Every structure is written in C-alpha cells, then in structure tokens.
C-alpha positions as CSV (number, residue, x, y, z in Angstrom):
1,M,-17.5,12.0,26.3
2,K,-16.3,11.5,22.9
3,E,-18.2,13.0,20.0
4,D,-19.0,9.8,18.4
5,E,-20.2,8.1,21.9
6,K,-22.3,10.9,22.2
7,L,-23.8,10.3,18.7
8,M,-24.5,6.6,19.5
9,K,-26.2,7.7,22.7
10,E,-28.7,10.0,21.2
11,K,-29.3,7.8,18.4
12,G,-30.1,4.6,21.3
13,V,-26.8,2.6,20.0
14,S,-24.7,1.0,22.1
15,E,-21.5,-1.4,21.8
16,R,-20.8,-4.0,24.1
17,S,-17.1,-5.3,25.0
18,D,-17.8,-8.6,22.9
19,G,-18.1,-6.1,19.7
20,V,-22.0,-6.7,19.5
21,I,-24.0,-3.8,18.4
22,L,-27.7,-3.0,20.4
23,V,-30.2,-0.5,19.7
24,D,-32.6,0.5,21.2
25,P,-36.0,0.2,19.6
26,T,-37.7,2.7,21.7
27,K,-36.0,5.5,20.0
28,Y,-37.5,4.4,16.4
29,S,-41.1,3.6,17.8
30,K,-42.3,5.6,15.1
31,K,-40.4,3.4,12.8
32,L,-40.6,0.0,13.6
33,D,-43.0,-1.0,11.5
34,K,-40.8,0.0,8.6
35,L,-37.5,-1.5,9.8
36,E,-35.9,-5.0,8.7
37,H,-33.5,-7.0,9.9
38,V,-30.6,-7.9,7.3
39,N,-28.5,-10.3,8.6
40,F,-24.7,-10.6,7.3
41,G,-22.0,-13.4,7.8
42,L,-19.3,-13.6,10.1
43,V,-15.9,-11.6,9.6
44,H,-12.9,-13.8,10.3
45,G,-9.7,-12.3,11.7
46,M,-11.2,-9.2,13.9
47,S,-10.0,-10.7,17.1
48,T,-6.1,-9.7,18.5
49,R,-3.9,-12.6,19.8
50,E,-5.5,-12.1,23.1
51,G,-8.5,-13.1,21.9
52,T,-10.4,-9.7,22.4
53,V,-12.8,-8.1,19.6
54,K,-11.0,-5.0,17.8
55,F,-13.6,-2.6,17.3
56,L,-14.7,-0.2,14.5
57,G,-12.9,2.8,16.0
58,N,-9.4,1.0,16.2
59,I,-10.0,-0.9,12.8
60,L,-10.4,2.6,10.8
61,R,-7.7,4.1,12.9
62,D,-5.2,1.4,11.6
63,A,-6.5,1.8,8.0
64,K,-5.4,5.0,7.5
65,E,-2.1,4.4,9.3
66,K,-1.5,1.9,6.9
67,M,-2.7,4.0,3.8
68,H,-0.7,6.7,4.8
69,E,2.3,4.7,5.0
70,V,1.4,3.2,1.2
71,M,0.7,6.6,0.5
72,R,4.5,7.9,1.6
73,A,5.9,5.2,-0.3
74,G,5.7,7.3,-3.5
75,Q,7.2,10.1,-2.2
76,T,7.1,12.3,-5.4
77,K,3.5,12.1,-5.5
78,Y,2.9,12.4,-1.7
79,E,4.3,15.9,-1.6
80,Q,1.8,16.7,-3.9
81,V,-1.1,16.3,-1.8
82,K,-2.2,19.0,0.1
83,D,-3.7,17.3,3.2
84,P,-2.2,13.6,3.4
85,E,-3.7,13.0,6.8
86,R,-7.2,13.5,5.3
87,I,-6.5,11.7,2.3
88,A,-5.6,8.8,3.8
89,D,-8.8,9.0,6.7
90,I,-11.0,8.7,3.6
91,L,-8.9,5.8,1.6
92,G,-8.7,4.0,4.9
93,I,-12.3,4.4,5.4
94,S,-12.9,3.4,1.6
95,A,-10.6,0.6,1.8
96,V,-12.5,-1.0,5.0
97,L,-15.9,-0.5,3.5
98,V,-14.9,-1.4,0.1
99,Q,-13.3,-4.6,1.7
100,D,-16.7,-5.6,3.5
101,M,-18.9,-5.5,0.3
102,A,-16.6,-6.9,-1.7
103,S,-16.5,-9.9,-0.1
104,K,-20.0,-10.5,-0.9
105,R,-19.7,-10.8,-4.5
106,F,-21.1,-14.3,-5.5
107,V,-23.3,-13.3,-8.4
108,Q,-25.9,-14.8,-11.0
109,I,-26.6,-12.8,-14.3
110,S,-30.1,-12.2,-15.0
111,F,-31.4,-13.2,-18.1
112,F,-34.1,-10.2,-18.3
113,T,-31.8,-7.6,-17.6
114,N,-28.0,-6.6,-18.2
115,V,-27.6,-6.3,-14.7
116,E,-26.1,-8.6,-12.1
117,V,-28.3,-10.2,-9.1
118,L,-26.6,-11.2,-6.1
119,T,-28.0,-14.7,-4.3
120,N,-28.3,-13.5,-0.7
121,P,-25.0,-12.8,-0.6
122,R,-24.9,-10.6,3.0
123,I,-24.4,-14.3,5.1
124,N,-21.0,-15.2,3.4
125,G,-18.2,-14.8,6.1
126,Y,-14.7,-13.4,4.9
127,T,-11.1,-12.9,6.2
128,F,-10.4,-9.7,7.0
129,D,-7.2,-8.7,5.3
130,M,-5.7,-5.4,5.9
131,D,-2.9,-5.3,3.4
132,R,-5.1,-6.5,0.4
133,M,-7.7,-4.0,1.6
134,T,-5.1,-1.3,1.3
135,S,-3.6,-1.8,-2.0
136,F,-3.8,0.7,-5.4
137,E,-4.3,-2.5,-7.0
138,G,-6.9,-4.9,-7.5
139,D,-10.5,-4.2,-6.9
140,T,-9.9,-2.4,-3.9
141,G,-11.4,0.7,-2.6
142,P,-8.2,2.6,-2.9
143,Y,-8.1,1.6,-6.5
144,L,-11.6,3.1,-6.7
145,Q,-10.7,6.7,-5.3
146,C,-7.5,6.9,-7.3
147,S,-10.2,6.2,-10.4
148,C,-12.1,8.7,-9.2
149,A,-9.8,11.3,-8.8
150,R,-8.2,11.0,-12.1
151,L,-11.7,11.5,-13.7
152,C,-12.0,14.6,-11.3
153,S,-8.6,16.1,-12.6
154,I,-9.7,15.6,-16.1
155,I,-12.8,17.5,-15.2
156,R,-11.2,20.4,-13.6
157,K,-8.6,20.4,-16.6
158,T,-11.4,20.6,-19.4
159,D,-13.2,23.3,-17.1
160,M,-16.4,22.7,-19.0
161,P,-19.7,24.1,-17.5
162,S,-22.1,21.0,-16.8
163,E,-24.9,22.7,-18.8
164,R,-22.6,22.0,-21.8
165,L,-22.5,18.1,-20.8
166,K,-26.1,18.0,-20.6
167,E,-26.6,19.5,-24.5
168,A,-24.0,16.6,-25.5
169,D,-25.0,13.9,-27.9
170,P,-24.1,10.5,-27.3
171,S,-24.9,9.5,-31.0
172,L,-21.9,11.2,-32.0
173,L,-19.6,8.7,-30.8
174,H,-18.4,6.3,-32.9
175,E,-15.1,4.7,-30.9
176,K,-15.5,2.0,-29.3
177,H,-14.1,3.0,-26.1
178,A,-16.0,5.4,-25.9
179,T,-19.7,3.9,-26.3
180,A,-18.6,1.0,-23.8
181,I,-18.4,3.7,-21.4
182,V,-21.9,5.1,-22.1
183,Q,-23.5,1.7,-22.4
184,K,-22.5,1.1,-18.7
185,L,-23.5,4.3,-17.7
186,A,-27.0,3.6,-19.1
187,Q,-27.3,0.7,-16.6
188,W,-27.1,2.9,-13.5
189,P,-31.3,3.1,-13.3
190,E,-31.4,-0.8,-13.4
191,V,-28.2,-1.0,-11.0
192,F,-30.3,1.3,-8.6
193,Q,-33.3,-0.6,-8.5
194,A,-31.6,-4.1,-8.4
195,T,-29.9,-2.7,-4.8
196,F,-32.7,-1.4,-3.4
197,K,-35.0,-4.2,-4.1
198,N,-32.5,-6.7,-2.6
199,K,-31.0,-4.5,-0.3
200,V,-27.3,-5.2,-1.3
201,P,-25.1,-2.3,-1.4
202,V,-22.0,-4.3,-3.4
203,T,-24.4,-3.9,-6.4
204,V,-23.4,-0.9,-6.6
205,L,-19.7,-1.8,-6.2
206,T,-19.7,-4.4,-8.7
207,S,-21.0,-2.0,-11.3
208,S,-18.5,0.6,-10.2
209,W,-15.8,-1.8,-10.7
210,K,-16.9,-2.8,-14.3
211,L,-17.1,1.2,-15.1
212,T,-13.4,1.6,-14.5
213,H,-12.3,-1.2,-16.1
214,I,-13.9,-0.1,-19.1
215,I,-12.8,3.8,-18.1
216,N,-9.2,3.1,-17.3
217,P,-7.9,1.5,-20.6
218,S,-9.6,3.8,-22.5
219,Y,-7.1,6.9,-21.7
220,D,-4.7,4.9,-24.2
221,H,-7.2,5.6,-27.1
222,L,-9.6,8.3,-26.3
223,C,-8.6,12.4,-26.3
224,F,-10.3,13.3,-22.7
225,A,-8.6,17.0,-22.4
226,E,-6.1,19.2,-24.4
C-alpha cells in the first residue's frame, strides 16, 4: 500500500472509481458537532477522451511535469536551480491550488471595510486549463511563487536580523510605493477575518495578488538592497 493510500485509510478517507471522495464519519465522532459541509462548483475538463475521471495524483504529476518543461525553457536560470525536480513539484502543486481557488473570484466591495467580500463563490464551476495555470504570467500560482522567491532573495542579501525589522518605524516612509505596500499589509487582519468568516480561501489569494501587483512595480522606484 502506498504511503498516501495508507494515510487516507487511517483518516477514514477513500476515493471511488468515479473520483468521489468518501469520508467515514465514525473516525471523527467526537468532532461531528463541529463539522460543516462546504459546497463547491463543478470542475469541467477533468475527464479523459475515454470518459474516465482524472485523479488528483495524476493531475499533480502532470502539473509537475508541465512546470519542469516550462522551467527548462529558460536554460540559464534552470542551471542555477539546485533541485529542479523538487521546485517543479512545488510549482505544480501551487498551480493546481491557485487555479482552483482563482476560479471562485467573484467579489463585491464591502462599504464597511477595505476587504473584498466574496458572494458564495464556491458554487461557481470552471474549466480546468493546464497551460494557463502553469504560466508565470498573470494571476497564477507560479507567478505568486516567483514573486515570493524574489522577496526571499532580497531578505537573504540584506541579511538583516528580524529584531531590527521589528524596530522599524513605518512613519519614516514617504515614497508612495512604500506607503502603498505598508497600507496593503495593514489590511491582513481584516483579510484573515473575512476568510475565516466566509470560509473562502480565495480571499487570501486575491489579497496576495494585489500585494504582488503593488510590490513588483516598486522595484524600479525603491532601493530594497545594496
């Protein structure tokens, strides 16, 4: 028995041949009163030409292979990656997760907070698109990972202790790009609360995209590291 199958059995989770996930409630009898059903929409394009359902393990494998292919297209950068197989796996998982959540991004603006409130977006169906979700352009998982990697690189180069960052005074920032970043970061508590209340993870995803859209253009205007 494979490790993932063993873990699923221990947790009382099984998968039928048609892709339906079954959960044994007796495994969670002490938590039944706290469980809540979270519905979601239909994912189109998840069947093969023969009509058989694609399983998650196969989808993640295909996403990893696709990301590895995309990475190899940039030979110079590819040669600098220490463990391309592992990175391709991480990017593939990110691509699938973000594709699924991004499809739910139908929002209304709350007049009481600065946070976007989603109106029951889980029930929205969408079409699974491997080529689009594995792209480094647009609002995709690889785009978010690339933006995060760039920020991590800056942190490594500056080699500044976290204690010093805690002592920073944001009021000294006067550049509009810097203040925009701080203002967006300050919205995080509201974003987290909205996500928890609505049970819609894409609220965090949407906020992350907006943050990268503010940070990435600022590299041309702010001095992040010497």
